C-alpha positions, 0 to 999 in steps of 0.5 A: 588866603584871598588877597585883600581887597584894595580900597578905592582911595588908593586911586586918589583923585586918578579919575578926576585927573583923567577927566581934565587931560581928556579936556585939556590935553595937560600932562601931569603935574608936578604935585600929582605926581608927587601924590600918585608916589605917595599913594603907591608908598601907601599901599606897598606899606599896606600889603597889597600886590602892585599887580593887583592895584596896576589891574585897579588902575587900567579898570578905572581907566576903562571905567572912566575912558568913554566919558573922558572922551566922548565925542572927541576921541581921536584928538584926546586918545594920545594924551590920555594913554600919556597921563595913564602912563605917567600915573602908573609910573609913578604910582609903581615908583613910589610902590617900588621905593616903599619895597626897596626901604622894607628890605633894606630895613629887614635885612638890617635888621636880620643882620642884626640879629644874626650878630647878636645870635653869633656873639650872643650879645643881646639878652637871651630872652629877647633874643629868643623872642626875636628868633622865632621871626627867623624860624629858629626855636631857639628852646632847642638843640641847634648845630651851626655848619661853617663854610670857609672857601679861597675868598670872601662871601657876603649874602649877596654874592653867587656862591652864598646863593646857590647854597641857599637855594640847593637847600631850600629846594631839599628842605623847603619845610625846615628851620633853616637859617642860612647866611654868611659872617666874617667871609663864610657861610653859615648853616644854623640848623635845628640838633635833630636834623643832621642831615641838613648839616650834610647836605649844607657841607656838600654843597657848599663844598662844591660851590666854593671848589673845594672849600672846608666845611666844619660843624660843631655839636648840637647845644640847647638855647640861645647861647647854644648856638653860640657855642655851635658856632664857636667849636665850628670856628675852632675846627676850622681853625684848627684843621688850618694849624694841623694840615688837616684836608678832610671838605667835611669836620665836625668838632664831636670828633676833634675834642683832643686837641682843645684838652690837650692844649688846655695847659698850654704851659704844658704842652709847650714844656713838651715840645721843647723837651722831646722836639727841642733837639730837632733844631740841631739837624742841617735844615733845622726841625721842620722837615724831621718834624713833617717827617714825624708826622706823616708817619704817625698819620701813615700808621708807623708804616715806613713803605706808606710814609715814604711814598707820601713823603716821595722818599726811598724807603733808605732815605727815610729810615735814616730820617727816623735813626737821626730823629732818635739820636737827637731826641733820644726818642725811637718813633718806632718803639712803642714806648717812646710813639705816644710821648712822641706824636703827642709832642707832633701834636703840641707842635702844630698846635703851637705853631712850632717852630715856626714860632718861639715857646 
């Protein structure tokens, strides 16, 4: 599409100023400089390109120069060049100020939209209308991925910018929104395009030096983004409490954990009754609780568990027997194993024994 033509009014009294400078050698007045800045702001607001505006100034300079300097070229060259420099500089200053103000307004509007989108604080119909401005169609299902790294990030930091650049290079035609929220990097993409979030996870994991990424399930409608975002945050929190070190977590794979803690009181009762006796052990419950957690993670294979704990198989066998003695439940017995494993998961979810139940 061709650029819109620039009206002559955008130059203001530029030709007159050049004529007077050629005759008197004066510099531009304060009012003239302010007028140039105002014209620059108006040109930016009208959507014109600075390069085209500078070219237009130079063209009029060339056109006016012979008449302004006729018969006295050597004497007026320096004042004229100084006037051109002053005029164009003031014009560009006004143009850039207007652009910076527009950028700040756009950033504020974008941040407000993101806050409303991720917190669900705005009218959903109005939110859906605003979303089209940022490339999202909230009538369709969207999924949210959240990356957490060793430090807090903002949109202007190098890490989010590098991740965004990689996404735009790979998926330039896709409707993707990348931002930061509460120090984490957030990516919102259509639910029908899981490859986008997988690629985001790969880039974010690398850019954050091994950070963890969680992906919520796709949900439809303006409220669906909030739902998916909350699921991703819950997955990251769950991974922290359960000691999960997987670089990529899917909320859909972790649904059993919220189910287990839906009745918090019942889970607390199970932990107390099954694992409470471990507190009588020398060193408290934590070493034996950790032994159980690793044992279950290793598929109840003694040799692998001992390797992960840096113990001999004999020392591990002693710990398992001690657990049996204290709790009355045998970790190697399939009849007892499920109850014990559920109690261990509950202990991690409830942060026991660090917190009283």
